[in-house]
N, C-alpha and C positions, 0 to 999 in steps of 0.2 A: 208414414209407416204406420202400420195396423197396430192396434192397440190389444187386440185379442188374440191369443195363440192357443194351441193345443197343449204345449209344453213350454214353460220356462225353464232355462237352465242357468243357475247362478254360478259362475265360475268357469273359465275355459281351460283349466289344466286337463290332465290325461282322462280324469274320471268324467267332467263336465263334457269333454270334447267327444269322448265316445257314446256317452248318453244321447248327446245331441245328434250324433250321425245316425246312430242306431234308429232313432225316432224319425229323423228326416228321410231315411231310406225305406221307411215304411209308409211314406208318403204324409206324415204329420208335419203342421206347420210349427217350426220351433224358433224361440229366441234365446239368444244366449247373451247374458249380461257379464261384462268383464270389467273389474274394477281398475285394472292396471292400464297402462298406455298400450299394451300389445296382448296379443292372445298367447296361451301356453302355459299361464300360471307359474307358480313357483318352480315346477319341474323344468321349464324350458328357461326362464330367466334367473333363477338363484339356487336351484337344487340339482336335479339328476344331470340335466344336459351340460351346464358350466362346469361341474365338478368332475364329470367323466371326460369332458373334452380336456380339462387341464390335465387328468391323470394321464390318458392316452399320450398326450404330448409329452409329459415327463417321462413316461415308460419308453417312449421311442427316443427321445433326445438324450435320455440317460444311458442308452445302450444297455438297458437293464436286460433285454431279451437276447443281446450277443455276448455279453460281459463273459459267459462261461462256456462259450462254443470255441474247442479247439484252440484254447489259450489266447483268443482275442480279448481285447479290453478296450471299451469305448468310454471315454469320460465326458460328462456334461460340458458343452463347449464355455469357455470364459466368456465369451462375447454375448452369451444369451442373457438376456435381462427379463425381469417379470414382466414387462411392459408387452414383451413379445409373447409371452404366455398368455397374457390377458387379451392382447388382440386377437391372437388365434381363437381363442374361447369365445370372445365377442362374435366373431365371425360366424362360428358354428351355432351360436345362440341364434342370431338373425336369421340364419338359414331354417333352423328348426321352427321358428316362430312364423316365418312365411308359408312353410309347408301346411301348419295348422291352420292359418288363416285361409289358404287356399283350398283346403278340404273343406272348411265351413262354407265358404262361397260356392264351391263346386256342387254341393248337397243342398243348395237353397236355403241356407240357415241365416236367418237375421242377426245381426250381430251389433250391439250397443255398448259403449264404453261409459261406464259410470258407477256409482255406488248404489246398490240394491238394498232395499230393507222392505220387508213386510207391510202391508197395509191391512191384509186379512190372509186366511188360509187360501185364498184363491187370486190374490193380485199383490204386485210388489211395486213400489215406487222406486224409480231409476233418477238419482240424482247426477246431472252432467254439468258442464260448464255452462250450456244455455239454458239450465232450468231443471224443472222436475217434470216426468211423465209417469203416469200409471199405467201398467199392463196387467193383463188378466190372463189366466190358464186354469184348466181342468186339473192339471198336473204340473208338479213343481219339482226340480231337482236341485238339492244344495250340494255343491261341489266347490266349497270356497277354500279349502286347504287349511294350511295352518301357518303361523307366524312364529319366528324365534321368541324363545321367552326371554325377558330383560329384567331381572332381579335387580333392585336399587343398590345392592352391595357392589356391582359390577360398574365402573365408570366409563359408560359407553360414549360419553362426550369426548373422551381421549381418543386421538387420531390412531392410537396404537393398539386400541381395542376393537375387536370385531366380532359379528355373529355371523351366521350362514349367509345372510343376505348382503353384508357389506365386504365380506372377505376379498370379493373379486375387485374391489376398489384399492386394494393393497398396492402402493406405489414404489415399494421395494422390498427385496428379501430380507427378513430380519435374520440376524445371527443365531438368536434363541426365540423359541415361541412354546407358550404353555397352552394346551388345549384342555378346556374344562369340558368334559363329557366324553365318555368312552363309548357311545351308542355308534350306530352306523355312520353318522355324518363325521363324528369326531376321529373314528379310526380311519375312515377314508382320507381325510385331511391330514392325519398325522402320517399316514404313509407318503403322501403326495410331498409333503414338506420336508419329510426326513430323505426322500430320494432327490431334492433338491439341495441337499447338504445343510439344511437347517437342523440345530439341536434341539430336539423335540421332547418335551414332557406332557404326558397325558395324567388327568386326574379325573376320578369320578367317585362319587359316594357310594355307588355299588361295587361289591367285591368281585364280581365276576364280569370278564370281558365278553360282552355280547351274550347274554344269558340264554337266548333261543336258539343259539347255533351250538351243533353237535360239540361237546367239551373236548372231544381228541382234537377236531379240527380248529376249536377257538384256542386250544393251547399251542397248536402248530403255529398259528398266526401270531400269537404274543411272541413266541420264540423268533420268528421271522422279524418282527417288529423290533425287538431288543437286539437283534442282529445288526440292524440298521442304526442302531443308536437311540431309539425310543425308549424313554424311561415310563414305565407304566406305574401310576401310583394309586392302585384301587384301594377302595374303603376310605378315601380322603375327600372331604369336601371343602370348598372355598370359603373363607371366613372372612377375608378382607383383602384389599387391594391398596397399597401404598404407592405414591408417585414421588420419586425423588430425583429429578432432572431427567436424564434419558433412560433411566432404568425404573422398570416396575417391579415391586415386591410383592408377591402373592403369599398370603399367610393362609397355611392350610389348617383344617380342623385339627390335626395333631399337633399343632404348634409350629411344624417345620415351615420355614421360609424359602421361598424359591425366587430368584432373580431372573427376570425375563426381559425381552424388548419387544414383544407383543403378545396379546391374549387373544385367542379364540375361543369365544363362548358358545357351545352348542349343547348344552345340557337343559334339554326340555324344550317343548314346543307347545303353543297354545292354539286352539282351533280358532280360525277368524270369523267367528260368528257374533262378536260383539256387537258390530252394526247393523245387524240383520232385523231386529226388534222381533226376536221369535216369539215372544208373548203375543203378539198381534195375531200370530198364526196358530195360537193354542200349544206352542212348543216350548221346551225347556231344555237349557243346555246342562251337561253334567261334567264332571271330571275335566276342568279345564277348557270348558266351553264345547266339548265334543256333544255329538248327537248320537242317542241310541236307536239302533235299526234292528229289524228282524232279518230273516234269511233272505227276503227279496229286498231288503234296503229301504223298506217302508219305515217312517218314523211312527211317533204315537198318532199323528195325522195320516191316514192311510194314503192320501192322495199326494202327500208329499215325501219325497225320498231324500236320502242323504248318502253320498259315496265318497270315496278317496280319504284323505288323511283326516278330514272332519270327524269321521267315525272311529280314529285310532289305528292300532295296530292291523296289519303290518306297515300301513304307510308307505307303500313302495309304488312307483309309477305302473308298473306291470299289474299289480294286483287292483290298482285303482281303475284302470281302463277296463277290467273285466267286470268290476262292480257297476259301473257306469252303464256298460252294455246291458248287463242283467237287469238293472232297475228300468231302463227304457223299455225294454222287452216285456217286463211284467207290468208295467204302467199301461201297455196299449195291447195287452193279450197277444204279444208275438211269441210263438213257441221259440224256446230257448233251451238249449243244452250245455251245461257247464259241468266242470269238475272243481268246484271251489275249494274241496278239502286238498286238492292236489296244485294249488297255486305255488309255482316255484318262486324262491327267493334268491336273491343275488346282491352281494356285497361287494363293491368294487374297491377294495383294498389291494395292497401290492404283496402277496399274490391275492386274487380274487377268490371269494368263496361264494357257493352255491349250493342249495338244498331243495329237495322235494320229497314230499311223504313224511314219515315218521322217524324221529331220531331214537338212538339207545336209550336216553334218559326218559323219552316220552313213554315209550313201550314197557322200560322197567317199572316207571311209576304206576301204569296201568296194569301191571301184573300180567303183561303178555309175553310169551316165549319168543325168543328171536335168537337169529344168529347172524354173523357179519363176515363179510370178506372184504380184503383189501387190495388194491392195486398202488403201488407207488410209481411215479413217474420215472424214477430211476432203472425200473425194470422195462419200460417202453422207448423204443427206439427214437419216437417223436420227442421225448423228454431230452434225449442227448442232442438232438438236431437243434433244440430251441435254447439248450442250456437250462433247463428247469429240472432239477434232480431232486427237488423237495416238495413236489406237488403229490397230492393223494387223492384217491377216489375210493370211498367206503360205501359198499351196499348192505343194506339191512333186510334180512328176510325171515319168513316163517320156517322154523327148521323141519317142520312135518309136510307141508304142502310145498314148500320151497317158492311161494310166492314173495314177488318183491314188494317190500314194505315202505323202503325209503333209499334215497341216495344222497351222499353229502360228498362235496368235491372241494379241494383246495389246490389252487394253481393255475398256471396258464390255461385260458379257455374254459375255466370251470362253469361260467354262466351260460356257455353254448353246449357243453357236455352234459349237462344236467338233464336236457330235453329228452335224450334217448331214454333214460330211467323214467321220467315222466310220462312218456306214451306207453312204456311196458306196464307200468303199475296201473293206468288208466284202463287198460284192457286186461287186468288180471293176470298178466304174465308171470312166468316163474323165472329163476335164475338159469334155468335150462335153455332158455331162448338165447342167452349171450353165449352159452357153449356151442350150441348148434350153428350159431351164426357166423358168417365170415365178415370181417371189418376191414377197410381199406388199410392197407399199410405203407407207410408209417403214419399212424394217426393216433391221438388220444382216446378215440373211441375204443381201442384195443383194451383200454383199462377195464371195461366191463368184462370181457372174457377173462382177463387175468384175476378180476376181483371174484367173478363166479367160482371159477376154479379154486381160488384160496378158500372160499366159503365151504365149498363141496369137500374139501381135503380136511378141513376143520370138522365138520360132521362127521367124516370117516374116522377122523382120529378119535372122535368120542363115541363111535360105533353106533351111531343114531342114523347115518345116511342112509336112504333108500336108494334102490338100483338107479342109476343114471339113465334119464329119459333120453331117448335119441331125437326126439323133436320137440319144437316148442310148445308149451302148453298155454293157451289163451282162452279166458273166460270174460265176456263182456260183463262189466259191473255198472 
């Protein structure tokens, strides 16, 4: 194996994978270093893929999609065990890992398994089972991701206490579960276990559920979670855990004691940079091991880039992929076009949430005038067909120009539906596009037309609506 490359990528998760592929397709010699036993990173092995595979199995097997259709009711089969769900998830993970590995091989990317650390700003040493080897490159991309935070107050040595990395080792479904952390991971797992019939409590030191989500949608999600028996204890931190036989007793900061059979701790993650010896490359981590970057994802050492969860929010696979692509293109002066301000966010709760563009609270905080239109799934034929009457799509737009500013969706297919709005925003479209366009019937896409008409009617009611344009108005931005 050569010791010199044009690009070294540390980490093979979504960010590292896309950075490596982008450089390789431009004819660059690329080395990927992966410290785990397989490629794919946390995304494939302990995060996005396994949790979503588990969610989809639960949604399907619990009959959630059919439960309210024409009086049908489908219950979770009594013979279904947690081992069946975990086995299904493991099969999906294996497939995805193979897909990533084959993509790296197909693009001529060299892969080595081992722990990487910097020797200098141009070289890394990789420690493997067979020893150490030093590799050099003119450019380096750090894509090591994050690890679960493990505070000493949590007894992780107890087999009933889990984090996001170990929860897939669950051997049986508990009757009760306390989830500490109401971020994306926490609420996703809360929905999954609640729909499996587990009695779920969620606590978080923050007072708001998913603070970056549109408040109307966050409140609707909270209502849906409560409707499935989830108890949300916001503004409460965990002070202590007491172990007494088969029962775990959690003491909250307000003094309340909560008995549970299992604990899932997902309150906070730390960047996996501790072993990198960043100081040897002239770098320093901040804020829980994270790295600071500019708009091109360059660190303070210009030829060293950092992408993905290691740089913080939004820490989603989709955004990490784009960051990796942009970084590699910038590193080798490859022309690249991107809309980083329009990266969509998707949260796979039950129901799922997705958003793109700006929210009402952001516009209000910035003093930007806006108007909104809404479409409820109960108004849409597709909603009746799939039994989802509570879904909502909200569009936010400029009341004068009627340009679309943001889209926020809650319900079946929300993470797919959002991309229509993403495209319209990217090309400077107005809500009149939705009125003038014909959508397949019956589809959830019709929500855009209903929401646009609702927004126009609201403008007219306030006597500020201009005459309705008969054709879409697009301007390249």
